[in-house]
C-alpha positions as CSV (number, residue, x, y, z in Angstrom):
1,M,-109.1,164.4,-74.8
2,N,-110.8,165.9,-71.8
3,D,-111.8,168.9,-73.9
4,Q,-113.2,166.6,-76.6
5,A,-115.2,164.7,-73.9
6,E,-116.7,167.9,-72.7
7,A,-117.5,169.0,-76.3
8,L,-119.2,165.6,-76.8
9,R,-121.3,166.1,-73.7
10,Q,-122.5,169.5,-75.0
11,L,-123.3,168.1,-78.4
12,V,-125.4,165.2,-77.1
13,K,-127.1,167.5,-74.6
14,Q,-128.2,169.8,-77.5
15,H,-129.4,166.8,-79.4
16,S,-131.3,165.4,-76.4
17,D,-133.1,168.7,-75.9
18,T,-135.0,168.2,-79.2
19,Q,-135.0,164.4,-79.6
20,N,-135.2,163.0,-76.0
21,Q,-138.3,161.0,-76.9
22,K,-136.5,159.0,-79.7
23,E,-135.5,155.4,-79.1
24,T,-131.9,154.6,-80.1
25,R,-131.8,151.8,-82.6
26,F,-128.9,149.4,-83.0
27,L,-127.8,148.2,-86.5
28,S,-125.1,145.6,-87.3
29,V,-123.3,145.5,-90.6
30,T,-121.7,142.2,-91.4
31,S,-120.6,139.8,-94.2
32,G,-119.9,136.2,-94.8
33,K,-116.4,136.8,-95.9
34,G,-113.8,139.5,-95.9
35,G,-112.9,141.8,-98.8
36,V,-116.5,142.6,-99.9
37,G,-116.3,146.3,-98.9
38,K,-118.3,146.0,-95.6
39,S,-116.3,148.6,-93.6
40,N,-116.4,151.0,-96.5
41,F,-120.1,150.6,-96.7
42,S,-120.5,151.0,-92.9
43,L,-118.6,154.2,-92.9
44,N,-120.2,155.8,-95.9
45,F,-123.7,154.5,-95.0
46,S,-123.3,156.2,-91.6
47,L,-122.3,159.4,-93.2
48,A,-125.2,159.2,-95.6
49,L,-127.7,158.8,-92.7
50,Q,-126.1,161.7,-90.9
51,R,-126.5,163.9,-94.0
52,L,-130.1,162.9,-94.0
53,G,-130.5,164.3,-90.5
54,M,-129.8,161.3,-88.3
55,K,-127.5,161.3,-85.4
56,V,-125.1,158.4,-85.8
57,L,-122.5,156.6,-83.7
58,V,-120.3,154.0,-85.4
59,L,-118.5,151.4,-83.4
60,D,-115.8,149.4,-85.0
61,A,-116.6,145.9,-83.8
62,D,-114.1,144.1,-86.1
63,I,-111.6,142.6,-83.7
64,G,-109.2,141.2,-86.2
65,M,-109.3,143.9,-88.9
66,A,-110.4,147.1,-87.1
67,N,-110.0,149.8,-89.7
68,I,-112.8,152.4,-89.6
69,D,-110.4,155.1,-88.3
70,V,-107.9,154.2,-91.0
71,L,-110.5,154.7,-93.7
72,M,-111.2,158.2,-92.3
73,G,-107.5,159.1,-91.9
74,T,-108.0,159.6,-88.2
75,S,-106.8,157.9,-85.0
76,S,-108.1,157.4,-81.4
77,K,-106.2,156.7,-78.2
78,Y,-109.0,154.9,-76.5
79,N,-111.6,152.2,-77.2
80,L,-114.0,149.9,-75.3
81,Y,-111.2,148.3,-73.4
82,H,-110.5,151.6,-71.5
83,L,-114.2,151.9,-70.7
84,I,-114.5,148.3,-69.5
85,K,-111.4,148.7,-67.3
86,N,-112.8,151.8,-65.7
87,E,-110.0,153.9,-67.1
88,K,-112.2,156.2,-69.3
89,T,-115.9,157.2,-69.5
90,I,-118.1,156.6,-72.6
91,W,-117.5,160.2,-73.6
92,D,-113.7,159.8,-73.5
93,I,-113.7,156.9,-75.9
94,I,-115.9,158.5,-78.5
95,S,-113.9,160.3,-81.3
96,I,-115.1,162.7,-83.9
97,G,-114.4,162.0,-87.6
98,P,-115.1,163.7,-90.9
99,E,-118.3,165.8,-91.0
100,G,-118.5,165.4,-87.3
101,L,-119.3,161.7,-87.4
102,H,-119.0,160.1,-84.0
103,Y,-117.1,156.8,-83.7
104,I,-115.5,154.4,-81.3
105,A,-112.3,152.7,-82.5
106,G,-111.9,149.0,-82.5
107,G,-109.7,147.1,-80.1
108,S,-109.3,144.3,-77.6
109,G,-112.2,145.5,-75.5
110,L,-114.6,143.4,-77.6
111,L,-112.9,140.3,-76.4
112,E,-113.3,141.4,-72.8
113,L,-117.1,141.5,-73.2
114,V,-117.3,137.7,-72.8
115,R,-115.6,137.6,-69.5
116,L,-116.8,140.7,-67.5
117,T,-117.4,140.4,-63.8
118,E,-120.8,141.4,-62.5
119,Q,-119.3,144.7,-61.2
120,E,-117.8,145.4,-64.6
121,I,-121.1,144.7,-66.3
122,D,-122.9,147.1,-64.0
123,R,-120.5,149.9,-64.7
124,F,-120.3,149.2,-68.4
125,G,-124.1,149.2,-68.5
126,R,-124.4,152.5,-66.7
127,E,-121.9,154.1,-69.1
128,I,-123.7,152.8,-72.3
129,L,-127.1,153.8,-70.9
130,K,-125.9,157.4,-71.2
131,L,-126.2,157.0,-75.0
132,Q,-130.0,156.4,-74.8
133,G,-131.7,159.0,-76.9
134,Q,-128.5,160.8,-77.9
135,Y,-128.2,158.9,-81.2
136,D,-130.8,157.8,-83.7
137,Y,-128.6,154.9,-84.8
138,I,-125.6,153.1,-83.2
139,I,-124.0,151.1,-86.0
140,F,-121.6,148.2,-85.5
141,D,-119.1,147.4,-88.2
142,T,-118.6,143.7,-87.3
143,G,-116.0,141.3,-88.4
144,A,-116.5,139.1,-91.4
145,G,-117.7,135.6,-90.7
146,L,-119.3,134.6,-87.4
147,S,-117.1,134.9,-84.3
148,K,-118.6,134.7,-80.9
149,E,-118.3,138.5,-80.6
150,T,-119.9,139.2,-84.0
151,A,-122.7,136.9,-83.1
152,Q,-123.3,138.8,-79.9
153,F,-123.7,142.1,-81.7
154,I,-125.9,140.7,-84.5
155,T,-128.3,138.9,-82.2
156,S,-128.5,141.9,-79.9
157,S,-129.2,144.5,-82.6
158,D,-132.5,145.6,-84.0
159,E,-131.5,144.9,-87.6
160,T,-128.6,143.5,-89.5
161,I,-127.4,144.4,-92.9
162,V,-125.5,141.6,-94.7
163,V,-123.1,142.9,-97.4
164,T,-122.2,140.6,-100.3
165,T,-120.9,140.8,-103.8
166,P,-121.9,138.9,-107.0
167,E,-119.0,136.5,-106.5
168,P,-120.1,132.9,-105.9
169,T,-117.9,132.5,-102.8
170,S,-119.3,135.7,-101.3
171,I,-122.9,134.6,-102.0
172,T,-122.2,131.2,-100.4
173,D,-120.6,132.7,-97.4
174,A,-123.4,135.2,-96.9
175,Y,-126.0,132.4,-96.9
176,A,-123.9,130.4,-94.5
177,L,-123.7,133.3,-92.1
178,I,-127.4,133.9,-92.2
179,K,-128.0,130.2,-91.6
180,M,-125.7,130.1,-88.6
181,V,-127.2,133.3,-87.0
182,N,-130.7,132.0,-87.6
183,S,-129.8,128.8,-85.6
184,L,-128.8,131.0,-82.7
185,D,-131.7,133.4,-82.9
186,S,-134.6,133.1,-85.4
187,D,-135.8,136.7,-84.6
188,V,-132.8,138.5,-86.2
189,N,-134.0,141.0,-88.9
190,F,-131.8,140.8,-91.9
191,R,-131.5,143.1,-94.9
192,L,-129.2,142.6,-97.9
193,V,-126.9,144.9,-99.8
194,V,-125.2,143.8,-103.0
195,N,-121.8,145.6,-103.4
196,R,-119.6,145.8,-106.5
197,S,-122.3,145.1,-108.9
198,T,-121.6,145.5,-112.6
199,D,-125.1,146.8,-113.2
200,R,-128.5,146.6,-111.7
201,Q,-129.4,143.4,-113.5
202,E,-126.4,141.6,-111.9
203,G,-127.3,143.1,-108.5
204,E,-130.9,141.9,-108.8
205,M,-129.8,138.4,-109.9
206,T,-127.4,138.1,-107.0
207,A,-130.1,139.3,-104.5
208,N,-132.7,136.9,-105.9
209,N,-130.3,133.9,-105.7
210,I,-129.7,134.5,-102.0
211,S,-133.3,135.5,-101.2
212,N,-134.7,132.4,-102.9
213,V,-132.4,130.0,-101.0
214,T,-132.9,131.7,-97.6
215,K,-136.7,131.5,-98.2
216,R,-136.7,127.9,-99.4
217,F,-134.3,126.4,-96.8
218,L,-134.5,128.7,-93.8
219,N,-138.0,130.2,-94.3
220,I,-136.4,133.7,-94.0
221,D,-137.6,136.7,-95.9
222,L,-134.5,138.6,-96.9
223,P,-135.5,142.2,-98.0
224,V,-133.0,143.8,-100.5
225,L,-131.9,147.2,-99.3
226,G,-130.1,148.1,-102.5
227,Y,-127.1,147.7,-104.9
228,I,-123.8,149.5,-105.2
229,S,-121.8,149.8,-108.4
230,D,-118.3,148.4,-108.9
231,D,-116.7,151.8,-108.9
232,V,-112.9,152.6,-109.2
233,H,-113.5,155.7,-107.0
234,V,-113.9,153.4,-104.0
235,S,-110.3,152.2,-104.1
236,K,-109.1,155.8,-104.7
237,S,-110.9,157.0,-101.6
238,V,-109.4,154.2,-99.6
239,K,-105.9,155.2,-100.7
240,K,-106.6,158.8,-99.9
241,Q,-108.0,157.7,-96.5
242,M,-111.1,159.8,-97.0
243,P,-114.8,158.7,-97.1
244,L,-116.1,158.1,-100.6
245,L,-119.1,160.4,-100.1
246,M,-116.8,163.3,-99.3
247,L,-114.1,162.7,-101.9
248,F,-116.3,161.6,-104.8
249,P,-119.9,162.6,-104.0
250,D,-121.0,162.2,-107.6
251,S,-119.6,158.8,-108.2
252,E,-122.0,155.9,-109.0
253,A,-121.1,154.2,-105.7
254,S,-121.8,157.3,-103.7
255,K,-125.1,157.7,-105.4
256,G,-126.0,154.1,-104.6
257,I,-125.1,154.5,-101.0
258,M,-127.1,157.6,-100.6
259,L,-130.1,155.9,-102.3
260,I,-129.8,153.0,-99.9
261,A,-129.7,155.3,-96.9
262,K,-132.9,157.2,-98.1
263,D,-134.7,153.9,-98.7
264,F,-133.6,152.6,-95.4
265,L,-135.2,155.6,-93.6
266,N,-138.4,155.3,-95.7
267,I,-139.1,151.6,-95.3
268,P,-141.2,150.4,-92.3
269,H,-139.1,149.1,-89.5
270,K,-140.4,146.7,-86.8
271,S,-141.2,148.8,-83.8
272,N,-139.7,146.2,-81.4
273,S,-136.6,148.3,-80.5
274,S,-136.2,148.6,-76.7
275,G,-133.4,151.0,-77.0
276,V,-130.1,150.8,-75.1
277,K,-131.6,148.9,-72.1
278,G,-133.0,146.2,-74.4
279,F,-129.7,146.0,-76.3
280,L,-127.7,145.6,-73.0
281,H,-130.1,142.9,-71.8
282,K,-129.7,140.8,-74.9
283,L,-126.0,141.4,-75.1
284,F,-125.2,140.3,-71.6
285,R,-127.8,137.5,-71.6
286,R,-125.7,135.9,-74.3
287,T,-122.4,136.4,-72.5
288,R,-123.3,134.7,-69.2
């Protein structure tokens, strides 16, 4: 693990030499209910961004069903808990997955965030600040629904992608989540992804239904990031414990995810990111 930590230090040093002026942006991926393919999307979307030249770190922020490492067929000994308890550094808890994707495994450390002492907050903050400029995007794969921990990550991120499917229960729960988050912080920037769509028409209809309701009752504009086909290759990749983009790069779902990643990088984003410092300020302001 010490060798891996040193390798990570060298990798991020090389990255910072050429991109030290970039501001790290934080992105949460969430859903109103479980079983909509959120974690699969988080993983493959992160890989897609990396293939497009972005430096990405994925943090598994799903306390109950942490499974990013399982989807990749990898494992990690350490997580946020070991960082918070001063047992490991930030470089020690970052693991390297397929195609060199950096990730932090899920674990009980997320629960610890709500009861840190001032001393633990200071140390945690110093460690996280080391990530500033080392990554273009830090992506949180949050738990489904709105736990206290999920709410913290969403309201502290620069943007939040809500994943839904055309199923009525998924649509209803996605709207409910957006409504609850909006009641906590009306400045959250949402984007929508419709997963498991039979065709584009169904995807557009689903997106329009949610967008119209959020606009009418919450006065929220909900931009649609894209649609992903209902594709049998997704379940096959899960069983193989290998990312869809690697195992079936020409599948319709893979093409949809790559298109979403390209569109995401091309659309104008609000230039209100304050980087790692801003993220920490918002995160701990909500935990005190």
